[in-house]
C-alpha positions in Angstrom: 130.3 -16.7 -94.2 126.5 -16.1 -93.7 124.9 -17.5 -90.6 121.8 -19.5 -90.8 118.8 -19.4 -88.7 116.8 -22.6 -88.4 113.0 -23.1 -87.7 111.5 -26.1 -86.0 108.6 -28.5 -86.3 106.7 -30.9 -83.9 109.0 -33.4 -82.3 107.3 -36.7 -83.2 104.3 -38.1 -85.0 101.2 -38.7 -83.0 97.7 -39.6 -84.1 97.0 -36.1 -85.3 100.5 -35.1 -86.4 102.4 -35.8 -89.6 105.4 -38.1 -89.5 108.7 -36.2 -88.7 110.2 -34.5 -91.8 112.5 -31.8 -92.8 111.0 -28.5 -93.8 114.1 -26.5 -94.5 116.8 -27.5 -96.9 120.1 -25.5 -96.7 122.0 -26.1 -99.9 125.7 -25.0 -100.1 125.8 -23.8 -103.7 129.3 -22.4 -103.0 131.6 -23.4 -100.2 134.0 -20.5 -100.2 133.6 -16.9 -99.2 134.9 -13.6 -100.6 135.3 -12.3 -97.1 137.6 -13.4 -94.3 135.7 -12.3 -91.2 138.1 -12.7 -88.2 135.5 -14.4 -86.0 134.0 -16.8 -88.5 133.2 -20.1 -86.7 133.1 -22.0 -90.0 136.4 -21.1 -91.6 138.3 -20.2 -88.4 136.7 -22.8 -86.1 137.5 -26.4 -85.1 135.8 -28.0 -88.1 138.0 -27.7 -91.2 136.2 -30.2 -93.4 135.4 -27.4 -95.9 139.0 -27.5 -97.0 138.5 -31.0 -98.6 135.3 -30.1 -100.4 134.9 -28.5 -103.9 134.5 -24.8 -103.9 131.2 -25.0 -105.8 128.5 -27.6 -106.0 128.7 -29.5 -109.4 125.7 -29.6 -111.6 125.2 -33.3 -110.8 125.1 -32.5 -107.0 122.5 -29.8 -107.5 120.4 -32.0 -109.8 120.5 -34.9 -107.3 119.7 -32.6 -104.4 116.7 -31.2 -106.3 115.4 -34.7 -106.8 116.0 -35.6 -103.1 114.1 -32.5 -101.9 111.2 -33.2 -104.2 111.2 -36.9 -103.1 111.0 -35.8 -99.5 108.2 -33.3 -100.1 106.2 -36.0 -102.0 106.8 -38.7 -99.4 105.6 -36.5 -96.5 102.9 -34.5 -98.4 104.6 -31.3 -97.5 102.6 -28.1 -98.3 105.5 -25.7 -97.7 109.3 -26.1 -97.7 112.1 -23.6 -97.3 115.0 -23.7 -99.7 118.0 -21.7 -98.4 120.8 -21.0 -100.9 123.9 -20.8 -98.7 127.6 -20.8 -98.5 130.3 -19.4 -98.0 129.0 -16.7 -100.2 126.3 -18.2 -102.5 126.5 -15.3 -105.0 130.0 -16.5 -106.0 128.1 -19.2 -107.9 126.3 -16.5 -109.9 122.7 -15.3 -109.7 121.6 -17.2 -112.9 122.8 -20.5 -111.4 121.0 -19.9 -108.2 117.8 -19.1 -110.1 118.2 -22.2 -112.3 118.5 -24.4 -109.2 115.6 -22.8 -107.4 113.4 -23.3 -110.5 114.5 -26.9 -110.8 113.4 -27.6 -107.3 110.1 -26.0 -107.9 109.6 -28.0 -111.2 110.3 -31.3 -109.4 108.3 -30.8 -106.2 104.6 -31.8 -106.2 102.1 -29.2 -107.4 100.7 -28.9 -103.8 104.1 -28.0 -102.4 105.1 -24.3 -102.2 108.9 -23.7 -102.3 109.9 -20.6 -100.4 113.4 -19.7 -101.6 115.9 -17.4 -99.8 119.6 -16.6 -100.5 121.7 -15.6 -97.5 124.4 -13.2 -98.6 127.0 -10.8 -97.2 125.6 -8.2 -99.7 129.0 -7.3 -101.2 128.2 -8.9 -104.5 124.6 -7.5 -104.9 124.3 -5.5 -108.0 121.1 -4.2 -109.8 121.4 -7.0 -112.4 122.0 -9.8 -109.8 119.3 -8.5 -107.5 116.8 -8.2 -110.3 117.5 -11.8 -111.4 116.9 -13.2 -108.0 113.8 -11.1 -107.5 112.4 -12.1 -110.9 112.8 -15.8 -110.0 111.1 -15.4 -106.6 114.2 -15.7 -104.5 114.1 -13.5 -101.4 117.4 -12.0 -100.2 118.7 -12.1 -96.6 121.7 -10.1 -95.6 124.3 -10.9 -92.9 125.9 -7.8 -91.3 127.5 -6.9 -88.0 125.5 -3.7 -87.8 124.4 -0.8 -89.8 127.6 1.3 -89.5 131.1 1.0 -90.8 132.4 0.9 -87.2 130.2 -2.2 -86.6 131.7 -4.1 -89.5 135.5 -3.7 -89.0 136.0 -7.4 -88.6 134.3 -8.2 -91.9 137.2 -7.7 -94.3 138.1 -9.4 -97.6 141.1 -11.7 -97.9 143.4 -8.8 -98.5 142.2 -7.1 -95.3 140.1 -4.4 -97.1 136.8 -3.4 -95.4 133.7 -4.9 -96.8 131.3 -2.2 -95.5 131.3 0.1 -98.6 130.2 -2.7 -100.9 127.9 -4.3 -98.3 126.1 -1.1 -97.5 125.6 -0.3 -101.2 124.1 -3.8 -101.7 121.8 -3.4 -98.7 120.5 0.0 -99.8 120.1 -1.2 -103.4 117.9 -4.0 -102.2 115.9 -1.8 -99.9 115.4 0.9 -102.4 114.9 -1.1 -105.7 113.6 -4.5 -104.7 111.9 -4.2 -101.3 109.6 -7.1 -102.0 112.6 -9.4 -102.3 114.1 -8.2 -99.0 114.0 -11.0 -96.4 115.8 -9.1 -93.7 119.1 -8.7 -91.8 120.9 -11.3 -89.7 123.2 -9.8 -87.0 125.3 -11.5 -84.4 125.0 -9.9 -81.0 128.2 -8.1 -79.8 127.8 -6.8 -76.2 130.7 -4.4 -76.8 128.5 -2.3 -79.1 126.0 0.2 -78.0 122.7 -1.7 -78.3 120.5 1.2 -79.2 122.9 2.6 -81.8 123.3 -0.9 -83.3 119.5 -1.5 -83.5 118.7 1.9 -84.9 121.6 1.7 -87.5 120.0 -1.5 -88.8 116.6 0.2 -89.0 118.2 2.8 -91.3 118.7 -0.1 -93.8 114.9 -0.6 -93.8 114.8 -4.4 -93.1 111.4 -6.1 -92.9 112.9 -8.3 -90.2 116.0 -8.6 -88.0 117.5 -11.8 -86.6 119.6 -11.3 -83.6 121.8 -14.3 -83.0 124.1 -15.2 -80.1 127.7 -15.9 -81.2 128.4 -19.6 -81.5 130.3 -20.5 -78.3 130.2 -23.3 -75.8 131.6 -24.3 -72.4 134.9 -25.4 -73.9 135.3 -22.4 -76.1 133.1 -19.7 -74.5 132.0 -16.6 -76.4 133.6 -13.3 -75.7 132.8 -11.9 -72.3 131.8 -15.1 -70.6 134.1 -17.2 -68.4 135.2 -20.7 -69.2 134.5 -22.0 -65.7 131.6 -21.9 -63.3 128.0 -23.2 -63.3 125.2 -22.0 -65.5 123.7 -19.9 -62.7 125.3 -16.8 -61.1 127.2 -15.9 -64.3 127.5 -12.4 -65.8 124.9 -11.6 -68.4 126.4 -9.2 -71.0 124.4 -10.7 -73.8 121.1 -10.7 -71.8 121.7 -7.1 -70.8 122.3 -6.1 -74.4 119.2 -7.9 -75.6 116.9 -6.6 -73.0 118.0 -3.0 -73.8 117.1 -3.6 -77.5 113.9 -5.3 -76.5 112.7 -2.3 -74.6 113.5 0.0 -77.5 111.6 -2.3 -79.8 108.7 -2.9 -77.4 108.0 0.7 -76.4 107.8 2.2 -79.9 104.1 1.7 -80.1 104.3 0.5 -83.7 106.2 -2.3 -85.3 109.2 -0.7 -87.1 110.5 -4.2 -88.0 110.1 -7.7 -86.9 112.7 -9.0 -84.5 112.3 -12.7 -84.6 114.0 -13.6 -81.2 111.7 -11.2 -79.4 108.6 -12.3 -81.2 109.3 -15.9 -80.5 110.0 -15.2 -76.9 106.6 -13.5 -76.6 104.8 -16.2 -78.4 106.3 -19.0 -76.2 105.4 -17.0 -73.1 101.8 -16.9 -74.4 101.9 -20.7 -74.9 102.1 -20.5 -78.7 104.5 -22.7 -80.8 108.0 -21.6 -81.3 109.8 -21.4 -84.6 113.5 -20.8 -83.9 116.4 -23.0 -82.8 117.4 -20.5 -80.1 114.3 -20.9 -77.9 111.6 -23.4 -77.1 111.5 -27.2 -77.2 110.4 -27.9 -80.7 113.2 -29.7 -82.7 115.1 -28.4 -85.6 113.7 -29.3 -89.0 116.7 -28.1 -91.1 119.2 -30.2 -93.0 122.3 -29.2 -95.0 123.6 -30.4 -98.3 127.3 -29.6 -98.8 129.0 -28.8 -102.1 130.1 -32.4 -102.6 126.6 -33.7 -101.9 127.2 -34.7 -98.3 124.1 -34.5 -96.1 125.0 -32.8 -92.8 123.4 -31.3 -89.7 123.3 -27.5 -89.4 126.6 -25.6 -89.5 126.3 -24.3 -86.0 127.5 -27.7 -84.7 130.8 -27.1 -86.5 131.6 -24.6 -83.7 131.8 -27.5 -81.2 134.4 -29.8 -82.7 135.7 -31.2 -85.9 133.1 -33.3 -87.9 130.4 -32.5 -85.4 127.9 -31.9 -88.2 128.8 -35.0 -90.2 126.3 -37.8 -90.8 128.2 -40.0 -93.3 125.3 -39.6 -95.7 125.1 -38.1 -99.2 122.4 -37.3 -101.7 123.6 -39.9 -104.2 123.2 -42.9 -101.9 120.8 -41.7 -99.2 117.4 -40.1 -98.8 116.5 -37.3 -96.4 114.5 -39.9 -94.5 117.8 -41.7 -93.9 119.0 -38.5 -92.4 116.0 -38.4 -90.1 117.1 -41.7 -88.6 120.7 -40.6 -88.0 121.5 -40.7 -84.2 122.7 -37.1 -84.2 119.5 -35.8 -85.9 117.4 -37.9 -83.6 119.1 -36.6 -80.5 118.3 -33.0 -81.6 114.6 -34.0 -82.0 114.3 -35.5 -78.5 113.0 -32.3 -76.9 113.2 -32.1 -73.1 114.6 -35.7 -72.9 117.9 -34.5 -74.5 118.4 -31.7 -71.9 120.4 -31.6 -68.7 118.5 -32.4 -65.5 118.9 -28.7 -64.4 117.1 -27.6 -67.6 114.3 -30.1 -67.2 113.7 -28.8 -63.7 113.8 -25.1 -64.7 110.5 -23.2 -64.6 111.5 -21.5 -67.8 112.0 -24.8 -69.7 109.1 -24.3 -72.1 110.3 -20.9 -73.3 114.1 -21.3 -73.1 114.2 -24.9 -74.2 117.7 -25.3 -73.1 118.9 -22.7 -75.6 120.7 -23.4 -78.9 122.0 -27.0 -79.1 125.5 -26.1 -80.1 125.8 -23.7 -77.1 125.4 -26.6 -74.7 128.6 -28.4 -75.7 131.4 -29.3 -73.3 134.3 -31.5 -74.4 134.0 -33.7 -71.3 130.3 -34.7 -71.7 129.0 -33.5 -75.1 125.7 -31.6 -75.3 124.0 -32.7 -72.1 124.5 -29.3 -70.4 122.6 -26.1 -70.0 123.5 -23.5 -72.6 126.7 -21.5 -72.0 124.2 -18.5 -72.3 121.9 -19.9 -69.6 122.1 -16.8 -67.4 121.7 -14.5 -70.4 118.6 -16.4 -71.6 117.1 -16.3 -68.1 117.7 -12.6 -68.0 116.0 -12.1 -71.4 113.0 -14.4 -70.8 112.2 -13.0 -67.3 112.5 -9.4 -68.6 110.2 -10.1 -71.6 107.7 -11.8 -69.3 107.7 -8.8 -67.0 107.0 -6.4 -69.9 104.3 -8.7 -71.2 102.7 -8.9 -67.7 102.8 -5.1 -67.4 101.1 -4.7 -70.8 98.3 -7.2 -70.1 97.7 -5.7 -66.6 97.4 -2.3 -68.2 94.8 -3.6 -70.7 92.7 -5.0 -67.8 92.6 -1.7 -65.9 
C-alpha cells in the first residue's frame, strides 16, 4: 500500500477567493497490493471495506470518474489539478491502462486546466518498458519505501513473506538513472527506531528530487509505536520529534539543497507566514478526494486508520458530483480550520504552524477528532526547533 500525501487550499470563499473546490483527485485504479507490509493501516487496520470492493476499477468507473473530474474543473474554473493514480499498487492495473486514463482526463478537462498526473508505487513492478510508458505520457512516479537500505525495508514483504527490497531498489535506481525527469520523489514513514542520519542519507543515495517524511497513522485509541495510550498531549515523550529534528539539522546545515524535504520546507514557510500546502501542518483544509475501485467517493485513506468506514461518504461518481462531496458533513468538518480544533489547540501559540496536526491523528474513540494530535509533543518539538534554527539564520544575516 502506498501512502498518500495531501495538499490543501483556502478554507472558504471570500470576495477575493474562489469557491471551495477539490484540487487533488486520488483514483484507486487497483485496490489490491502485491506486498503485505506488516504495518499497513489500510489492509491490516480497522477499516476492511476494501474486501468488498472489486480488485480493479472497471472501465465504466474510470470513464465516469474522468467526466466527474472534468466537470469539477470546468465548474470551478480550475487552472491546475492533481491526478494521483493510487492503490493498493496501481501498476497492477498495467502502465498502458494508467496512461490511457490519464490521457482521458486530460482530453475531457477544459483547455485552460493543466492536469498534473502522478502514480504512487512501491517500485517493485517498475521496469524499463513500464517506466518509459508512464514518462512518455507525462506521468510522474512517486515511490514509497521505508528507507534506502534492505535493513530498513524488512517489513515490506510480498504475500509469501519474501523481501521486496531487491525489486524495489532496482525500480528506484532505474527511475533515477533512466527517467529522472519523471521522478517525483520518495515517500517514507518515520520510524524512530532507525538511525535518522543513516536513513536520510540512504534515501539520498537513490537521488530523489523530493522526500516526504510522514508520521505513522496512529491516534489516541491506537497510538503509534513508542507513544503511550494514556496521558495528556503535553509532557509526553517525543521520539518522532527527536528523530525529525536530527534529520532537519542534517538537511539544514548542508549549505546546498540536496533534495526537497516537504515537511521541513512547509514548516519554514508557515513560520515565515507563508501559506501551507500539506495536511500535516498549518490550518488550510485538505483539498483531496478519493475515488475507490467501485466508484465510491471517499475522504482520504488516512481516516481509515481511525475506525471502520471513517472515510465513507455514501456518494459515488455515477450518482453524485464532487460538489456533492464538498457538502458532505465529514468533508466540511475537515475544512473548518481552527473551529474544528480542540480548545487547547486554539489557545496554543504554535496554532498557525502546527494547525492541530494531521486530522486522523486526533482521533479518540470517546469523542472523535476534537483532540490535539497524538503527536502534539513531537510536533511542538519540531516546530520550536525549526523556529530556533530559522531565528539563528536570520540573526546571522543581520550581523
